[in-house]
Every structure is written in C-alpha cells, then in structure tokens.
C-alpha positions as a printed NumPy array, in Angstrom:
array([[ 24.136, -10.775,  -9.702],
       [ 22.173,  -8.031,  -7.921],
       [ 18.973, -10.11 ,  -7.996],
       [ 20.793, -13.131,  -6.541],
       [ 22.428, -11.012,  -3.823],
       [ 19.064,  -9.583,  -2.768],
       [ 17.285, -12.953,  -2.472],
       [ 17.362, -12.893,   1.404],
       [ 15.891,  -9.366,   1.345],
       [ 13.15 , -10.417,  -1.09 ],
       [ 12.313, -13.385,   1.159],
       [ 12.096, -11.036,   4.175],
       [  9.793,  -8.705,   2.251],
       [  7.539, -11.546,   1.107],
       [  7.304, -12.898,   4.669],
       [  6.386,  -9.397,   5.889],
       [  3.719,  -9.033,   3.185],
       [  2.077, -12.38 ,   3.919],
       [  2.433, -12.572,   7.733],
       [ -0.715, -12.734,   9.858],
       [ -1.876,  -9.262,  10.901],
       [  0.689,  -7.586,   8.646],
       [  0.545,  -3.872,   7.892],
       [  2.039,  -4.47 ,   4.439],
       [ -0.38 ,  -6.833,   2.719],
       [ -0.426,  -4.312,  -0.161],
       [  3.339,  -4.707,  -0.578],
       [  3.052,  -7.663,  -2.925],
       [  1.2  ,  -5.446,  -5.439],
       [  3.78 ,  -2.638,  -5.493],
       [  6.482,  -4.251,  -7.708],
       [  3.757,  -5.502, -10.073],
       [  2.355,  -1.957, -10.381],
       [  5.848,  -0.563, -11.013],
       [  6.457,  -3.148, -13.74 ],
       [  3.107,  -2.241, -15.306],
       [  4.011,   1.478, -15.265],
       [  7.295,   0.707, -17.022],
       [  5.413,  -1.422, -19.57 ],
       [  3.095,   1.525, -20.28 ],
       [  6.14 ,   3.643, -21.108],
       [  7.674,   1.038, -23.455],
       [  7.04 ,   3.071, -26.638],
       [  8.572,   6.258, -25.235],
       [ 11.492,   4.291, -23.802],
       [ 12.156,   2.631, -27.157],
       [ 12.613,   6.075, -28.733],
       [ 15.334,   7.115, -26.277],
       [ 19.031,   6.778, -27.089],
       [ 21.389,   4.912, -24.804],
       [ 23.707,   7.36 , -23.075],
       [ 25.428,   5.585, -20.147],
       [ 27.058,   7.809, -17.562],
       [ 29.678,   7.028, -14.935],
       [ 27.692,   9.082, -12.427],
       [ 25.723,   5.91 , -11.85 ],
       [ 28.562,   4.761,  -9.611],
       [ 27.624,   7.592,  -7.208],
       [ 24.398,   5.668,  -6.506],
       [ 25.468,   2.082,  -7.133],
       [ 28.507,   1.976,  -4.8  ],
       [ 26.761,   3.578,  -1.752],
       [ 23.763,   1.304,  -2.381],
       [ 25.926,  -1.824,  -2.404],
       [ 27.826,  -0.682,   0.714],
       [ 24.55 ,  -0.065,   2.58 ],
       [ 23.348,  -3.487,   1.436],
       [ 26.536,  -5.268,   2.6  ],
       [ 26.587,  -3.55 ,   6.012],
       [ 22.842,  -4.099,   6.507],
       [ 23.134,  -7.76 ,   5.507],
       [ 26.031,  -8.238,   7.93 ],
       [ 23.91 ,  -6.84 ,  10.796],
       [ 20.664,  -8.293,   9.398],
       [ 18.989,  -4.894,   9.219],
       [ 16.626,  -5.751,   6.404],
       [ 14.854,  -2.385,   6.2  ],
       [ 17.978,  -0.489,   5.144],
       [ 19.006,  -3.431,   2.95 ],
       [ 15.65 ,  -3.177,   1.175],
       [ 15.975,   0.585,   0.843],
       [ 19.431,   0.189,  -0.719],
       [ 17.925,  -1.524,  -3.753],
       [ 16.496,   1.848,  -4.844],
       [ 20.015,   3.304,  -4.945],
       [ 21.389,   0.228,  -6.7  ],
       [ 18.678,   0.273,  -9.382],
       [ 19.181,   4.02 ,  -9.896],
       [ 22.902,   3.407, -10.372],
       [ 22.305,   0.551, -12.814],
       [ 19.905,   2.629, -14.917],
       [ 22.486,   5.435, -15.201],
       [ 25.397,   3.077, -15.848],
       [ 23.683,   1.09 , -18.606],
       [ 20.954,   3.368, -20.   ],
       [ 21.509,   7.018, -19.072],
       [ 19.789,  10.046, -17.594],
       [ 16.868,  10.175, -20.028],
       [ 15.853,   6.658, -19.057],
       [ 16.126,   7.547, -15.357],
       [ 13.789,  10.536, -15.846],
       [ 11.179,   8.292, -17.468],
       [ 11.609,   5.522, -14.893],
       [ 11.903,   7.747, -11.82 ],
       [  8.317,   7.332, -10.591],
       [  8.087,   3.522, -11.062],
       [ 11.433,   3.335,  -9.26 ],
       [ 10.353,   5.677,  -6.444],
       [  7.044,   3.825,  -6.064],
       [  8.96 ,   0.702,  -4.972],
       [  9.576,   2.431,  -1.625],
       [  6.033,   1.411,  -0.596],
       [  6.958,  -2.277,  -0.774],
       [  9.643,  -1.934,   1.922],
       [  8.217,  -2.652,   5.407],
       [  9.093,  -0.115,   8.081],
       [ 11.085,  -1.309,  11.143],
       [  8.913,  -2.79 ,  13.913],
       [ 10.007,  -0.044,  16.326],
       [  8.751,   2.661,  13.954],
       [  5.498,   0.757,  13.344],
       [  4.859,   0.315,  17.076],
       [  5.567,   3.986,  17.858],
       [  3.432,   5.289,  14.987],
       [  0.635,   2.837,  15.738],
       [  0.488,   3.924,  19.393],
       [  0.314,   7.617,  18.493],
       [ -2.354,   7.022,  15.856],
       [ -4.645,   4.975,  18.077],
       [ -4.439,   7.51 ,  20.921],
       [ -5.209,  10.366,  18.521],
       [ -8.025,   8.478,  16.751],
       [ -9.549,   7.444,  20.089],
       [ -9.528,  11.026,  21.365],
       [-11.162,  12.455,  18.232],
       [-13.717,   9.623,  18.178],
       [-14.705,  10.388,  21.778],
       [-15.157,  14.049,  20.828],
       [-17.433,  13.092,  17.897],
       [-19.463,  10.644,  19.988],
       [-19.947,  13.278,  22.693],
       [-21.052,  15.783,  20.048],
       [-23.689,  13.264,  18.94 ],
       [-25.085,  13.208,  22.488],
       [-23.558,   9.95 ,  23.749],
       [-21.402,  10.477,  26.866],
       [-18.012,   8.807,  26.468],
       [-14.543,   9.118,  27.962],
       [-11.137,   7.867,  26.87 ],
       [ -8.748,   6.079,  29.21 ],
       [ -5.591,   5.291,  27.278],
       [ -6.818,   3.492,  24.175],
       [-10.072,   2.384,  25.837],
       [-13.288,   4.28 ,  25.068],
       [-15.84 ,   3.939,  27.854],
       [-19.54 ,   4.674,  27.459],
       [-22.441,   4.315,  29.908],
       [-23.089,   0.609,  29.268],
       [-20.119,  -0.606,  27.269],
       [-16.506,   0.004,  26.304],
       [-14.314,  -0.339,  23.225],
       [-10.622,  -1.248,  23.238],
       [ -8.758,   0.313,  20.32 ],
       [ -6.037,  -2.235,  19.564],
       [ -3.013,  -1.697,  17.321],
       [ -4.744,  -3.147,  14.198],
       [ -7.468,  -0.501,  14.68 ],
       [ -4.953,   2.335,  14.941],
       [ -5.346,   3.   ,  11.236],
       [ -1.701,   2.493,  10.356],
       [ -2.524,  -0.26 ,   7.844],
       [ -4.947,   1.962,   5.954],
       [ -2.605,   4.958,   6.311],
       [  0.336,   3.193,   4.634],
       [ -1.81 ,   1.664,   1.89 ],
       [ -3.69 ,   4.904,   1.193],
       [ -0.517,   6.984,   0.981],
       [  0.592,   4.572,  -1.747],
       [ -2.824,   4.926,  -3.408],
       [ -2.717,   8.716,  -3.126],
       [  0.731,   8.728,  -4.709],
       [ -0.537,   6.651,  -7.633],
       [ -3.652,   8.792,  -8.105],
       [ -1.565,  11.978,  -8.062],
       [  0.849,  10.529, -10.621],
       [ -1.897,   9.364, -12.992],
       [ -3.913,  12.596, -12.689],
       [ -3.608,  15.403, -15.241],
       [ -3.184,  18.016, -12.527],
       [ -0.357,  20.521, -12.27 ],
       [  2.6  ,  19.556, -10.079],
       [  1.515,  21.705,  -7.064],
       [ -1.973,  20.162,  -7.228],
       [ -0.466,  16.67 ,  -7.487],
       [  1.429,  17.367,  -4.259],
       [ -1.799,  18.533,  -2.574],
       [ -3.622,  15.375,  -3.693],
       [ -0.767,  13.204,  -2.417],
       [ -0.628,  14.973,   0.967],
       [ -4.413,  14.817,   1.357],
       [ -4.166,  11.012,   1.594],
       [ -2.772,  11.341,   5.143],
       [ -5.633,  13.282,   6.826],
       [ -8.218,  11.381,   4.744],
       [ -6.843,   8.015,   5.941],
       [ -6.805,   9.185,   9.577],
       [-10.301,  10.691,   9.345],
       [-11.689,   7.496,   7.767],
       [-10.359,   5.48 ,  10.686],
       [-11.849,   7.979,  13.157],
       [-15.271,   7.417,  11.542],
       [-14.746,   3.679,  11.96 ],
       [-13.887,   3.921,  15.669],
       [-16.74 ,   6.353,  16.367],
       [-19.173,   4.016,  14.582],
       [-17.914,   1.016,  16.568],
       [-18.323,   3.009,  19.804],
       [-21.936,   3.904,  18.969],
       [-22.815,   0.327,  17.96 ],
       [-21.102,  -1.052,  21.06 ],
       [-23.195,   1.198,  23.311],
       [-26.504,   0.684,  21.49 ],
       [-26.319,  -2.99 ,  20.452],
       [-23.576,  -4.404,  22.659],
       [-19.876,  -5.203,  22.289],
       [-20.537,  -8.585,  20.605],
       [-22.213,  -6.876,  17.657],
       [-19.504,  -4.193,  17.471],
       [-16.656,  -6.706,  17.435],
       [-18.377,  -9.126,  15.048],
       [-19.351,  -8.735,  11.411],
       [-19.884,  -4.981,  11.799],
       [-16.232,  -4.621,  12.832],
       [-15.053,  -6.39 ,   9.651],
       [-17.444,  -4.403,   7.445],
       [-16.186,  -1.113,   8.888],
       [-12.622,  -2.273,   8.224],
       [-13.497,  -2.416,   4.516],
       [-15.468,   0.846,   4.691],
       [-12.327,   2.674,   5.836],
       [-10.824,   2.103,   2.394],
       [-14.096,   2.882,   0.601],
       [-14.516,   6.195,   2.45 ],
       [-10.869,   7.105,   1.946],
       [-10.958,   6.277,  -1.783],
       [-14.076,   8.41 ,  -2.24 ],
       [-12.394,  11.196,  -0.264],
       [ -9.316,  11.106,  -2.51 ],
       [-11.533,  11.04 ,  -5.609],
       [-13.456,  14.106,  -4.358],
       [-10.239,  15.994,  -3.61 ],
       [ -8.983,  15.135,  -7.1  ],
       [-12.212,  16.4  ,  -8.671],
       [-12.094,  19.588,  -6.604],
       [ -8.509,  20.24 ,  -7.692],
       [ -9.498,  19.745, -11.33 ]])
C-alpha cells in the first residue's frame, strides 16, 4: 500500500534524475546501492529475532501525515523525505529495534536520492559559483596571469570565462558527499575519523571545481575560448570527480 501511494513521488524522483542538466543524475544509483547494502547484511539479519514494537507508530504516523499534506500541496521534496520516516516506522512495527540498527545506514543513505527544492538548488548554486570564481581568480593571479572577477564572469587580458550554474560545482558536491558518506561507512576507521572523512568530501568537492575553473581560465586566455569551452571543458568536468575521488582516498589513507 505504501509503495502504491508513493508512485507519484517515485515518478517525480525519476524525472528529476533523468532530466537534461539535472544535478541528481546519481540519484538512480542510490536505492540500488541501499538494496545492495541490505543484501550484504542478509546473514546477520537472518540471525536476528523479530521483536516488533509499537514505537514504530511514532515514525509511521508523522511520515504518512507529512506525505498526505505534501501530496495535497504537491510539495514533492517533503513527500520524498517522508518515506524515510515511513520506512523507519515499518521496520520497527514489523521487525524491531535490532533490525533498525542494522538497516539504519542503508535507510539513511536513501536521503541522497531525494532532489532538493529548486529554490535551494538555485541559491546554493549561485553562492558556489561566486565563491569558486573568486578563488579561481586568486589562483590564476598567483600564477602570474592577471584576471578579475565581475559577478560570475572571469576576465583576463585577451579572453573571458562565464561561470554558469552547471559549472558552480553543485552537481559534483552533491554526488561527492554521497560518495564520501559511502567511503566513510565502508572504511574500518573509528567513528570520529569516519565523520572527518565524510566532512572532508565538502571542501574536496569545492576545491576540485576551483581547479577546473582555474584551468579553464588559463586555457581560455592562452588558446582561446573555443578550446576552453570545447572538449577540454568536458574532460575537466570528468576530472573534477577523478581529483575529488583521489582526494577522498588520500584523506582516508591519512586517517588510517
């Protein structure tokens, strides 16, 4: 019944994951990863005893109310978020606390599949691209190439680079926070070190995007804007994730 009720929300999520220029193209992988994590725990779960508790209603009822109100007003973000409360309630009602402890991370990880509201995305994207542009200008100037920032436009002596919303780094930030969460969970580090590894995903994602924008600025000035906005632009888009992944791996090794 819950799955049927949430069909409109699932359709909204899928449309958000597959839309052109989406920031949540990774979203389609999240439920599959969560299912895989549960599958990995199947032996431990099979050894647990069923111990249903009525405290599940404390999560299930608020979750359903949030879902009904959100559906009435077509606020799909909060409707999607409510499924976490509903699933938590169902686990407690039918399985018990021990099962919830084992399933807590796969359940929590589903939060990364829920697209943020457009207003939040636009606000965060604007702040990120202004910050990344400013730091990139500082780096370029340090390398001996005069550059100034006007809004989200980086001007050099013979060229300029417009930092659009897709280049703000928000796509890589959201995806890499999810990746950092997974790496922290799978690592054999202590809990405080897991938190450090998770939090490090944020500055690493931002710094990776700064390197991308600084590189595009240098190429634009030296070889022209056509080269910077062509294949090199797409390659650097991939390199953001490569650099960030290596950064997370190095932080993990250092913490070990």
